[in-house]
C-alpha positions, 0 to 999 in steps of 0.5 A: 910243915910246908914247902913254898916255891915262886916260878917266874913271879912278875909284879907290874904296877901302874905305869908298867913299872915291874916291881918284882920281875920273874923271881924264882925260888924254893922254899923247903920245910923248916927253913929260915930264909931272909930275903934281902936288899935295898928299899924298893928292890921288891922284897915287901911286894914279894911277901905281899904276893905270898900272902895274898894281898897282892896278886901277881901279873904272871908266874905261879906261887905254889904251897905244897904242890898247889898253885894259890894264885886265886886263893884269898888270904884267909885260906892260905894258912899263913902267919904275918908279922908286920913292922909297925905290930898293928895291934887293936889299941882298946884289946889287950894282950889276950885279946889280939892273940885270941882276935884271929881265932874268934873271927873263925869261931874256935871254941872258947876253951881251945882258944884259952889253951892256944892262947895259954900255950903261946904266951908262955913260949913267948914269956908274956903271961904276966902281959896278958891283961895289959892294953898295947899303950901299956907295953914296951916295943919288944913286948908288942913284938912279941904279942904280935908274933903271937897273934901270928904263932896262934893260928898255928899257920903252915908259913910264917912271913916277917916283915921288918918286925925289927927295924923299929926297935933299938940296937940291944933289942933287935939283938935279943929279939933276933936271938929269940927268932931263932930259937922260936923257929927251932922249936916251930918246924915252920918255914920262916920267911923274913924280909930285910934290908938290914946286913946284920939280920941277914948275917944272923937269921938266914940259913938261905939267903935271897938278895933282890936288886930292882926286882930281880933275884940276884943271888941265893945261898947259904951266908959262906956261899955268898961271901966267898963267891958274890956274883957282883959288886952289890952282893960283895958291897951288901953283904959286907959290914964295915 
């Protein structure tokens, strides 16, 4: 298990636009944290900085008490699940899940054991020889999740992974993500603009606006004492 902390993290893009402005928060071991806010609030940029895909302009990203600002993505021990799944169309399910392990030159038997374990947990063993074009949207998302899980990362990052799915499937996968989190005992950081995701998933909720943290707390705390009208409107479903 791992902990994660951001200290005054800022990201300025060309034109002196601060996409993320002095963001600070701490995520403890085994927390399910939702980063929420409307499009353009900086939540995906924060996720990309945690993963090492973007470098902060200033501030510190700390994993297990070590500053990782200059650590490349491959050395951060983080699993990422994207919105578009990003599966390799020419590889079958087994090969997609095993891809990262093969790159890291894991032993063939170890790869087999890990893929078998993950595919059983995600209930996709019967799909193992299919190509992505033969899968439904939900099945593709499970394969993408399996590809992240198979490396046994310290932290999982989710970048709006359910946004392209229909309402019923999203409901099912939310439930499955919560169950999976309980089994893995690993920090989950989930980015979304959807209040329904916030209400159903977050143990800790971090709401952003224009690159700044507006409020951090449990759903109950935020609903009872929203700090401003933006929070009140965002957390209320009409």
